[in-house]
A tleap script that builds the chain and sets N, CA, C and O, in Angstrom:
source leaprc.protein.ff14SB
mol = sequence {
  NMET ARG ILE ILE SER VAL LEU GLN VAL ALA
  VAL LEU ALA ALA ALA VAL ALA ALA ALA SER
  PHE SER SER ALA ASP ALA LYS GLY LYS ALA
  ALA PRO LEU PRO PRO GLY ALA CYS ALA PHE
  ALA LYS THR ALA VAL LEU ASN GLY ALA PHE
  CYS SER LEU ASN CYS ASP PRO LYS THR GLN
  TRP CYS GLN GLN GLN LEU CYS ALA ASN GLY
  THR PHE VAL THR VAL LEU PRO CYS TYR THR
  GLY PHE CYS THR PRO LYS CYS GLY CGLY
}
set mol.1.N position { 0.896 -0.982 0.229 }
set mol.1.CA position { -0.102 -0.095 -0.049 }
set mol.1.C position { 0.926 1.228 0.137 }
set mol.1.O position { 0.589 2.338 -0.275 }
set mol.2.N position { 1.684 1.085 0.529 }
set mol.2.CA position { 2.721 2.350 0.538 }
set mol.2.C position { 3.537 2.617 -0.628 }
set mol.2.O position { 4.167 3.665 -0.774 }
set mol.3.N position { 3.517 1.558 -1.545 }
set mol.3.CA position { 4.370 1.506 -2.733 }
set mol.3.C position { 3.587 2.355 -3.720 }
set mol.3.O position { 4.073 3.332 -4.289 }
set mol.4.N position { 2.066 1.825 -3.924 }
set mol.4.CA position { 1.378 2.747 -4.467 }
set mol.4.C position { 0.920 4.441 -3.959 }
set mol.4.O position { 0.258 5.267 -4.587 }
set mol.5.N position { 1.387 4.521 -2.960 }
set mol.5.CA position { 1.405 6.092 -2.471 }
set mol.5.C position { 2.476 6.725 -2.870 }
set mol.5.O position { 2.424 7.906 -3.213 }
set mol.6.N position { 4.024 5.740 -2.877 }
set mol.6.CA position { 4.759 6.655 -3.597 }
set mol.6.C position { 5.267 6.785 -4.823 }
set mol.6.O position { 6.272 7.392 -5.191 }
set mol.7.N position { 4.140 5.887 -5.689 }
set mol.7.CA position { 4.066 5.778 -6.855 }
set mol.7.C position { 3.420 7.151 -7.404 }
set mol.7.O position { 3.854 7.933 -8.250 }
set mol.8.N position { 2.280 7.178 -6.666 }
set mol.8.CA position { 1.443 8.111 -7.233 }
set mol.8.C position { 2.031 9.807 -6.727 }
set mol.8.O position { 1.876 10.834 -7.388 }
set mol.9.N position { 2.597 9.703 -5.619 }
set mol.9.CA position { 3.336 11.115 -5.329 }
set mol.9.C position { 4.140 11.235 -6.382 }
set mol.9.O position { 4.015 12.336 -6.918 }
set mol.10.N position { 5.152 10.319 -7.040 }
set mol.10.CA position { 6.041 10.815 -7.883 }
set mol.10.C position { 5.339 11.092 -9.571 }
set mol.10.O position { 5.851 11.934 -10.309 }
set mol.11.N position { 4.496 10.512 -9.877 }
set mol.11.CA position { 3.415 10.507 -10.949 }
set mol.11.C position { 2.799 12.030 -10.993 }
set mol.11.O position { 2.673 12.684 -12.028 }
set mol.12.N position { 2.453 12.454 -9.720 }
set mol.12.CA position { 2.048 13.846 -9.638 }
set mol.12.C position { 2.905 14.752 -9.737 }
set mol.12.O position { 2.559 15.867 -10.126 }
set mol.13.N position { 4.063 14.508 -9.444 }
set mol.13.CA position { 5.281 15.338 -9.282 }
set mol.13.C position { 5.895 15.470 -10.667 }
set mol.13.O position { 6.226 16.567 -11.116 }
set mol.14.N position { 6.026 14.441 -11.268 }
set mol.14.CA position { 6.623 14.693 -12.963 }
set mol.14.C position { 5.464 15.299 -13.629 }
set mol.14.O position { 5.731 16.159 -14.468 }
set mol.15.N position { 4.037 14.976 -13.387 }
set mol.15.CA position { 3.134 16.132 -14.165 }
set mol.15.C position { 3.062 17.394 -13.570 }
set mol.15.O position { 2.193 18.022 -14.176 }
set mol.16.N position { 3.498 18.001 -12.774 }
set mol.16.CA position { 3.251 19.261 -12.569 }
set mol.16.C position { 4.649 19.795 -13.024 }
set mol.16.O position { 4.674 20.980 -13.356 }
set mol.17.N position { 5.790 19.100 -13.083 }
set mol.17.CA position { 7.263 19.548 -13.536 }
set mol.17.C position { 7.163 19.625 -14.936 }
set mol.17.O position { 7.853 20.418 -15.576 }
set mol.18.N position { 6.161 18.678 -15.587 }
set mol.18.CA position { 6.146 18.711 -16.801 }
set mol.18.C position { 5.089 19.803 -17.648 }
set mol.18.O position { 5.117 20.034 -18.856 }
set mol.19.N position { 4.255 20.330 -16.728 }
set mol.19.CA position { 3.086 21.483 -17.063 }
set mol.19.C position { 4.366 22.937 -16.873 }
set mol.19.O position { 4.392 23.971 -17.540 }
set mol.20.N position { 5.134 22.599 -15.951 }
set mol.20.CA position { 5.636 23.913 -15.654 }
set mol.20.C position { 6.607 24.387 -16.712 }
set mol.20.O position { 6.865 25.564 -16.966 }
set mol.21.N position { 7.220 23.075 -17.422 }
set mol.21.CA position { 8.035 23.651 -18.239 }
set mol.21.C position { 7.294 23.930 -19.800 }
set mol.21.O position { 7.906 24.507 -20.699 }
set mol.22.N position { 6.148 23.517 -19.923 }
set mol.22.CA position { 5.508 23.678 -21.228 }
set mol.22.C position { 4.747 25.003 -20.962 }
set mol.22.O position { 4.596 25.633 -22.009 }
set mol.23.N position { 4.292 25.532 -20.015 }
set mol.23.CA position { 3.958 27.105 -19.817 }
set mol.23.C position { 5.190 27.813 -19.665 }
set mol.23.O position { 5.201 28.940 -20.160 }
set mol.24.N position { 6.087 27.473 -19.175 }
set mol.24.CA position { 7.291 28.526 -19.519 }
set mol.24.C position { 7.614 28.496 -21.018 }
set mol.24.O position { 7.534 29.611 -21.533 }
set mol.25.N position { 7.899 27.671 -21.706 }
set mol.25.CA position { 8.125 27.704 -23.442 }
set mol.25.C position { 7.195 28.554 -23.977 }
set mol.25.O position { 7.585 29.339 -24.842 }
set mol.26.N position { 5.760 28.563 -23.560 }
set mol.26.CA position { 4.550 29.546 -24.409 }
set mol.26.C position { 4.841 30.686 -24.094 }
set mol.26.O position { 4.604 31.610 -24.871 }
set mol.27.N position { 5.410 30.888 -22.908 }
set mol.27.CA position { 5.553 32.424 -22.293 }
set mol.27.C position { 6.518 33.038 -23.034 }
set mol.27.O position { 6.223 34.167 -23.428 }
set mol.28.N position { 7.880 32.494 -23.417 }
set mol.28.CA position { 8.813 32.790 -23.827 }
set mol.28.C position { 8.849 33.202 -25.403 }
set mol.28.O position { 9.786 33.833 -25.892 }
set mol.29.N position { 7.621 32.732 -26.194 }
set mol.29.CA position { 7.891 33.048 -27.413 }
set mol.29.C position { 6.726 33.966 -27.789 }
set mol.29.O position { 5.589 33.651 -27.437 }
set mol.30.N position { 6.952 35.100 -28.494 }
set mol.30.CA position { 6.243 36.273 -28.839 }
set mol.30.C position { 5.790 35.874 -30.144 }
set mol.30.O position { 6.419 35.160 -30.926 }
set mol.31.N position { 4.115 36.624 -30.410 }
set mol.31.CA position { 3.618 36.574 -31.576 }
set mol.31.C position { 4.267 37.395 -32.821 }
set mol.31.O position { 4.262 38.626 -32.840 }
set mol.32.N position { 4.736 36.728 -33.691 }
set mol.32.CA position { 5.284 37.667 -34.757 }
set mol.32.C position { 4.447 39.120 -35.279 }
set mol.32.O position { 3.236 39.164 -35.500 }
set mol.33.N position { 5.184 40.008 -35.382 }
set mol.33.CA position { 4.774 41.320 -35.794 }
set mol.33.C position { 4.365 41.234 -37.348 }
set mol.33.O position { 4.894 40.519 -38.200 }
set mol.34.N position { 3.168 42.242 -37.533 }
set mol.34.CA position { 2.809 42.106 -38.938 }
set mol.34.C position { 4.075 42.992 -39.951 }
set mol.34.O position { 4.999 43.717 -39.583 }
set mol.35.N position { 3.722 42.643 -41.076 }
set mol.35.CA position { 4.994 42.868 -42.110 }
set mol.35.C position { 4.867 44.839 -41.717 }
set mol.35.O position { 3.842 45.481 -41.946 }
set mol.36.N position { 6.102 45.427 -41.140 }
set mol.36.CA position { 6.234 46.941 -41.346 }
set mol.36.C position { 5.499 47.699 -39.688 }
set mol.36.O position { 5.297 48.886 -39.433 }
set mol.37.N position { 5.286 46.646 -38.946 }
set mol.37.CA position { 4.920 47.169 -37.459 }
set mol.37.C position { 5.780 47.590 -36.857 }
set mol.37.O position { 6.913 47.475 -37.326 }
set mol.38.N position { 5.615 48.143 -35.779 }
set mol.38.CA position { 6.202 48.810 -34.531 }
set mol.38.C position { 5.957 48.006 -33.245 }
set mol.38.O position { 4.817 47.638 -32.966 }
set mol.39.N position { 6.767 47.792 -32.638 }
set mol.39.CA position { 6.424 47.483 -31.221 }
set mol.39.C position { 7.059 48.372 -30.197 }
set mol.39.O position { 8.205 48.794 -30.045 }
set mol.40.N position { 5.618 48.558 -29.361 }
set mol.40.CA position { 5.912 49.664 -28.531 }
set mol.40.C position { 4.834 48.762 -26.929 }
set mol.40.O position { 3.698 48.359 -26.679 }
set mol.41.N position { 6.240 48.892 -26.265 }
set mol.41.CA position { 5.839 48.312 -24.892 }
set mol.41.C position { 5.040 46.959 -25.306 }
set mol.41.O position { 3.847 46.814 -25.037 }
set mol.42.N position { 5.676 46.156 -25.867 }
set mol.42.CA position { 4.846 44.618 -26.003 }
set mol.42.C position { 3.558 44.492 -26.797 }
set mol.42.O position { 2.769 43.548 -26.846 }
set mol.43.N position { 3.532 45.814 -27.479 }
set mol.43.CA position { 2.112 45.966 -28.392 }
set mol.43.C position { 2.241 46.271 -29.777 }
set mol.43.O position { 2.982 47.251 -29.861 }
set mol.44.N position { 1.956 45.983 -30.635 }
set mol.44.CA position { 1.948 46.066 -31.937 }
set mol.44.C position { 1.423 47.242 -32.547 }
set mol.44.O position { 0.193 47.291 -32.526 }
set mol.45.N position { 2.097 48.358 -33.172 }
set mol.45.CA position { 1.639 49.572 -33.761 }
set mol.45.C position { 1.659 49.088 -35.381 }
set mol.45.O position { 2.536 48.451 -35.964 }
set mol.46.N position { 0.544 49.548 -35.835 }
set mol.46.CA position { 0.722 48.943 -37.493 }
set mol.46.C position { 1.247 49.816 -38.057 }
set mol.46.O position { 1.276 50.975 -37.643 }
set mol.47.N position { 1.786 49.392 -39.167 }
set mol.47.CA position { 2.542 50.585 -40.114 }
set mol.47.C position { 1.695 51.343 -40.877 }
set mol.47.O position { 0.760 50.967 -41.584 }
set mol.48.N position { 2.198 52.682 -40.624 }
set mol.48.CA position { 1.611 54.148 -40.872 }
set mol.48.C position { 0.266 54.493 -39.942 }
set mol.48.O position { -0.703 55.114 -40.378 }
set mol.49.N position { 0.374 54.023 -38.703 }
set mol.49.CA position { -0.268 54.196 -37.819 }
set mol.49.C position { 0.323 55.339 -36.880 }
set mol.49.O position { 1.471 55.234 -36.449 }
set mol.50.N position { -0.535 56.506 -36.551 }
set mol.50.CA position { -0.029 57.414 -35.512 }
set mol.50.C position { -0.650 56.886 -33.874 }
set mol.50.O position { -1.624 56.181 -33.607 }
set mol.51.N position { 0.127 57.399 -33.176 }
set mol.51.CA position { -0.086 56.960 -31.612 }
set mol.51.C position { 0.347 58.204 -30.881 }
set mol.51.O position { 1.236 58.839 -31.448 }
set mol.52.N position { -0.130 58.714 -29.664 }
set mol.52.CA position { 0.774 59.318 -28.790 }
set mol.52.C position { 1.063 58.935 -27.530 }
set mol.52.O position { 0.391 58.058 -26.988 }
set mol.53.N position { 2.257 59.634 -26.809 }
set mol.53.CA position { 2.656 59.127 -25.480 }
set mol.53.C position { 3.196 60.609 -25.307 }
set mol.53.O position { 3.279 61.626 -25.995 }
set mol.54.N position { 3.630 60.051 -23.589 }
set mol.54.CA position { 4.273 61.316 -22.971 }
set mol.54.C position { 3.253 62.383 -22.797 }
set mol.54.O position { 3.542 63.438 -23.362 }
set mol.55.N position { 2.033 62.356 -22.092 }
set mol.55.CA position { 1.124 63.006 -22.306 }
set mol.55.C position { 1.723 64.158 -20.768 }
set mol.55.O position { 1.971 63.732 -19.640 }
set mol.56.N position { 1.806 65.469 -21.180 }
set mol.56.CA position { 2.170 66.083 -19.589 }
set mol.56.C position { 0.540 66.405 -19.166 }
set mol.56.O position { -0.311 66.739 -19.991 }
set mol.57.N position { 0.281 66.222 -17.615 }
set mol.57.CA position { -0.946 66.509 -17.056 }
set mol.57.C position { -1.024 68.063 -16.869 }
set mol.57.O position { -2.114 68.633 -16.807 }
set mol.58.N position { 0.219 68.755 -16.777 }
set mol.58.CA position { 0.171 70.211 -16.171 }
set mol.58.C position { -0.606 71.004 -17.588 }
set mol.58.O position { -1.625 71.691 -17.517 }
set mol.59.N position { 0.321 70.640 -19.085 }
set mol.59.CA position { -0.119 71.541 -20.015 }
set mol.59.C position { -0.965 70.821 -21.051 }
set mol.59.O position { -1.104 71.364 -22.147 }
set mol.60.N position { -1.574 69.593 -20.798 }
set mol.60.CA position { -2.085 68.559 -21.718 }
set mol.60.C position { -1.702 68.476 -23.005 }
set mol.60.O position { -2.500 68.085 -23.856 }
set mol.61.N position { -0.451 68.827 -23.312 }
set mol.61.CA position { 0.020 68.349 -24.320 }
set mol.61.C position { 0.726 67.013 -24.487 }
set mol.61.O position { 1.410 66.745 -23.500 }
set mol.62.N position { 0.762 66.007 -25.545 }
set mol.62.CA position { 1.555 64.746 -25.974 }
set mol.62.C position { 2.178 64.961 -27.198 }
set mol.62.O position { 1.871 65.788 -28.057 }
set mol.63.N position { 3.301 63.945 -27.205 }
set mol.63.CA position { 3.732 63.799 -28.201 }
set mol.63.C position { 3.223 62.758 -29.079 }
set mol.63.O position { 2.465 61.875 -28.679 }
set mol.64.N position { 3.645 62.863 -30.294 }
set mol.64.CA position { 2.868 61.907 -31.420 }
set mol.64.C position { 3.987 61.167 -32.238 }
set mol.64.O position { 5.009 61.700 -32.671 }
set mol.65.N position { 3.552 59.594 -32.406 }
set mol.65.CA position { 4.765 59.155 -33.403 }
set mol.65.C position { 4.008 58.288 -34.374 }
set mol.65.O position { 2.995 57.592 -34.302 }
set mol.66.N position { 4.881 58.594 -35.308 }
set mol.66.CA position { 4.143 57.482 -36.786 }
set mol.66.C position { 5.064 56.376 -36.832 }
set mol.66.O position { 6.246 56.458 -36.498 }
set mol.67.N position { 4.397 55.172 -37.323 }
set mol.67.CA position { 5.078 54.005 -37.422 }
set mol.67.C position { 5.151 53.893 -38.713 }
set mol.67.O position { 4.216 53.762 -39.503 }
set mol.68.N position { 6.317 53.949 -38.935 }
set mol.68.CA position { 6.989 53.914 -40.729 }
set mol.68.C position { 7.899 53.037 -41.196 }
set mol.68.O position { 9.049 53.373 -41.478 }
set mol.69.N position { 7.353 51.607 -41.331 }
set mol.69.CA position { 8.052 50.433 -41.773 }
set mol.69.C position { 8.939 49.839 -40.629 }
set mol.69.O position { 9.941 49.178 -40.900 }
set mol.70.N position { 8.555 50.085 -39.372 }
set mol.70.CA position { 9.225 49.522 -38.176 }
set mol.70.C position { 9.897 50.491 -37.372 }
set mol.70.O position { 10.655 50.095 -36.486 }
set mol.71.N position { 9.704 51.795 -37.579 }
set mol.71.CA position { 10.510 52.629 -36.998 }
set mol.71.C position { 9.692 53.549 -36.657 }
set mol.71.O position { 9.000 54.026 -37.556 }
set mol.72.N position { 9.538 54.047 -35.310 }
set mol.72.CA position { 8.670 54.968 -34.951 }
set mol.72.C position { 9.414 56.568 -35.322 }
set mol.72.O position { 10.605 56.775 -35.088 }
set mol.73.N position { 8.360 57.775 -36.017 }
set mol.73.CA position { 9.034 58.796 -36.389 }
set mol.73.C position { 8.231 59.688 -35.358 }
set mol.73.O position { 7.055 59.391 -35.151 }
set mol.74.N position { 8.886 60.934 -34.597 }
set mol.74.CA position { 8.195 61.535 -33.944 }
set mol.74.C position { 7.706 62.752 -34.997 }
set mol.74.O position { 8.351 63.250 -35.919 }
set mol.75.N position { 6.351 63.055 -34.543 }
set mol.75.CA position { 5.694 64.273 -35.364 }
set mol.75.C position { 5.198 65.366 -34.462 }
set mol.75.O position { 5.715 65.587 -33.367 }
set mol.76.N position { 4.098 66.101 -34.984 }
set mol.76.CA position { 3.675 67.348 -34.627 }
set mol.76.C position { 3.134 66.797 -32.966 }
set mol.76.O position { 2.599 65.693 -32.869 }
set mol.77.N position { 3.320 67.603 -31.829 }
set mol.77.CA position { 2.823 67.438 -30.458 }
set mol.77.C position { 0.889 67.614 -30.881 }
set mol.77.O position { 0.449 68.155 -31.896 }
set mol.78.N position { 0.191 67.078 -29.937 }
set mol.78.CA position { -1.041 67.361 -30.019 }
set mol.78.C position { -1.681 67.766 -28.336 }
set mol.78.O position { -1.089 67.463 -27.300 }
set mol.79.N position { -3.048 68.531 -28.409 }
set mol.79.CA position { -3.607 68.683 -27.533 }
set mol.79.C position { -4.304 67.752 -26.815 }
set mol.79.O position { -5.123 67.213 -27.559 }
set mol.80.N position { -4.350 67.239 -25.481 }
set mol.80.CA position { -5.093 66.135 -25.154 }
set mol.80.C position { -6.072 65.844 -25.872 }
set mol.80.O position { -6.066 64.718 -26.368 }
set mol.81.N position { -7.046 66.616 -26.116 }
set mol.81.CA position { -8.482 65.972 -26.090 }
set mol.81.C position { -8.527 66.105 -28.264 }
set mol.81.O position { -9.513 65.920 -28.978 }
set mol.82.N position { -7.572 66.350 -28.558 }
set mol.82.CA position { -7.476 65.981 -30.065 }
set mol.82.C position { -6.008 64.851 -30.933 }
set mol.82.O position { -5.511 64.722 -32.052 }
set mol.83.N position { -5.844 64.272 -29.559 }
set mol.83.CA position { -4.753 63.283 -29.677 }
set mol.83.C position { -5.352 62.292 -30.285 }
set mol.83.O position { -6.581 62.235 -30.236 }
set mol.84.N position { -4.601 61.304 -30.987 }
set mol.84.CA position { -4.636 59.888 -31.219 }
set mol.84.C position { -4.811 59.185 -30.094 }
set mol.84.O position { -4.756 59.790 -29.023 }
set mol.85.N position { -5.058 57.752 -30.119 }
set mol.85.CA position { -5.077 56.816 -29.187 }
set mol.85.C position { -3.573 56.711 -28.529 }
set mol.85.O position { -2.658 56.894 -29.332 }
set mol.86.N position { -3.277 56.492 -27.433 }
set mol.86.CA position { -2.019 56.255 -27.093 }
set mol.86.C position { -1.427 54.678 -27.082 }
set mol.86.O position { -1.965 53.603 -26.818 }
set mol.87.N position { -0.115 55.035 -27.479 }
set mol.87.CA position { 0.477 53.668 -27.951 }
set mol.87.C position { 0.519 52.778 -26.798 }
set mol.87.O position { 0.653 53.050 -25.604 }
set mol.88.N position { 0.338 51.342 -27.561 }
set mol.88.CA position { 0.231 50.443 -26.561 }
set mol.88.C position { -0.871 50.228 -25.979 }
set mol.88.O position { -0.942 49.216 -25.281 }
set mol.89.N position { -1.757 50.897 -26.067 }
set mol.89.CA position { -2.970 50.869 -24.945 }
set mol.89.C position { -4.437 51.742 -25.611 }
set mol.89.O position { -5.460 51.838 -24.933 }
savepdb mol mol.pdb
quit
């Protein structure tokens, strides 16, 4: 009877170890970006899309960026009420 309990514990430990290794592998792989897209804080910004960032609560102005073939290009600033969506969110 003790042998069966020891075998059950060993099988359970092996199953837990296998599950932890498979979940670690899945977390390490990132989804590929679409062609020409930019990455901002682990979020894809499509090629040709504008987004705003670094908004100053005192002045209500934000920077804007354009994703151009995988590279962010800084463009004119905007006033908070008229800005494009925030980058990465």
